[in-house]
N, C-alpha and C positions, 0 to 999 in steps of 0.2 A: 469381485478382483479384478485387477487390473490384467490385460493381455501381454503376453511377450513384448509385440509391438509396442505396446502404450508404457511398458517400463523402459524399453531400450528409449523411445522418446522422451521420458523425462529423465533418465540418466544423460542424454547428448544434451539437453536443454540445460540441465544443471552444470554439465562440464564447462560449456560456453559461457555460463555466468561467473561460475569460478575463476575461467582462464581470462577473463574482462577485468574482473574485480583485481585479481592478481597483478595484472598487467597496467591497471588504470594507476594503481598505488604505488607500482615501481617505474614506472615509465612516465607518467601524467596520461591525462585524458587524450590529450593534443598528440601526443606521442606514440599513441597505441591506433594502429587500424583496425580494420575488419579482418584483413589478411593476417596480422598478429594473432587477433583472437582465434580464428579459424586453424590456424596451425598451433597454437598453444592446446586448442582442446581436440587436436587431431582430427579434423572435419576440413572439407573443402570450404571454400567459401560461397559458392552454391546451397551447400547446406545450412549454412549459418543463415542464409536469407530467408530458409523454411522456416524458421525459429524465430528470427528477428527481423525487422525491417530496418534497423538502424544498429548504429553504434549507441544511440541514446536509449532505444528501447531496452537496451540488456539491463540499464539501471533501475528499470521496472518489472521486473520478473512477474512479481505478484499482484500488480495492480488488479487484473481481472477477478482474480481470487479474493481479493476484500470487497469488490464491487456484489460478488456472486455471494460472500456473506452475508452481508448488509442487506442484499435481496432475499435471501434466505430467513434471515432473521425477521423480516416483515411480513413473508409470505406466512410464518408460523407463530405470529405473535401471539399471546394469550389472552384471552377476553377482556381482563385487568392492567394490561401492560399499557404503558403509555407511550407515545411516537420516543421520546427522548430515552426510555429505557429499552428499547429495542434496539438501538444505534449504538448505545453501551453495551449490551448482549452481545450485538454481531464484534465489536470490538474485541472482547472478551474470548470470544470463539476462536480466533486465530489460531492455529498451531504454533506449538510451541513459545519458551519464554522469548525466543531469538528471531520470530518472525516480524515484529515491528520495530526491533531494536538491535538486531545484528548486523554484523559487518558491510552488506550490501546497502541498508538503510545510512548506516553513517556515512559513508563512502558518497550515496547520494545525495545525501542533505550537504556534505561539502563542497560538492561539484554542484550543485544548483547556486550555491551563493556564489562560483567563480566562472562557470561556462554556462554562458548564452545559452545555446543550443540544448543544455539540460535541462535549463531554468524553462525554456519555450517548452520542453515537451512534458516536463513535469505540471505546467500549468495547464497545457491541454488536458493531460489525463484527469488531474484535479477535478478541473471546469467539466469532462464528461462525465466522470463517477458523480459528481454531486448533482447533476442533471438526471442521470439514471435512477438514485436513488431518492431524490424528492418525487419524482414522477411514480413511483413504486408507494412511496410512504404515503403521499395525501389522498388518495382512494383507499388504502387500506384505514386510514383514520379521519373519514369525512366529517364526523361531528369536532374534532380537535383543530382538523387544518384545513388551510385553502392551499392554492398553489404557490400563494406569494410565502403563507408561513411557513408550509413544507419545505421550501426554497431557503428562506430564513434559518430554520433549525438545522438544516444540512448544512449549511454554510457554516452557522455558528460549531458543529460538531466537528466538521473537517479541519477548521480552524483550530479549534481546541487541539486536536492530535497533534495538528501540524506544527504548531505554535512550542507546545510541550517539548515535541520530539527535537525541534530545533535546538533549545536550551540543554536539555537531556545529553545531548548526543555532541554537545558542542567539543566535548573533551570525550578520552576514549571511556565507553560506555561504561565500564566496569561489570558487575553483576547484574545480569539481565532481567532475575526476578526484582530486583529492586528498581530496575529504572522502569519496568513495566507497573509496578505498585505505585509509583510515582505518576507515571503516566493516567493511569486508570484515575487516582486522586485527582488529578488536574482536570480532565474530563469529566468526572463526577461534579466536581466544582463549577465548570464553566457552563456545566446542562442543569445545574441544582433547580432553578427555577420550573424547568418542565418536567421534573423527574416526580414519579409516584412518591407520596410521604411515607418514609419507612416509621 
């Protein structure tokens, strides 16, 4: 169970994200400052920087959690699972129907298309995540993957998720369960050659 301090940190972090999303949508990304976000979250700017290194970072609040989910799925893989099965299981393990298709994700994808700083930070986070996951996947499946094929498989997985979300969230996302269903179907299709036959 989380301590009082941990719960307070989670609430403050979420307040910062919520304030930033509200301001980005209302005033635009360039029209919003870190001071604006801090004021809306009822914190000081120094406190902001103890949670996020920059304005761009606020748009990627769950990046580490997604990598951790993938690493946990790899570490806990069953003997009969193939590498692609493990990656898809990690995708489905993310919390709640809004995790991959919610308001923050939709806003982030919109800003990635229009704000170079957000695009650059997103690409950096994506590259680092792919490397971490591939470096864990290959030794977990040494008979199936070498370093190059592990990197290729993880790249295909991340590209499938990213590409599907770009289309699914181009307009207001609607029912999160339906968006998730279509996301899972698309990633299953993209990784079908690497999946365990059912």
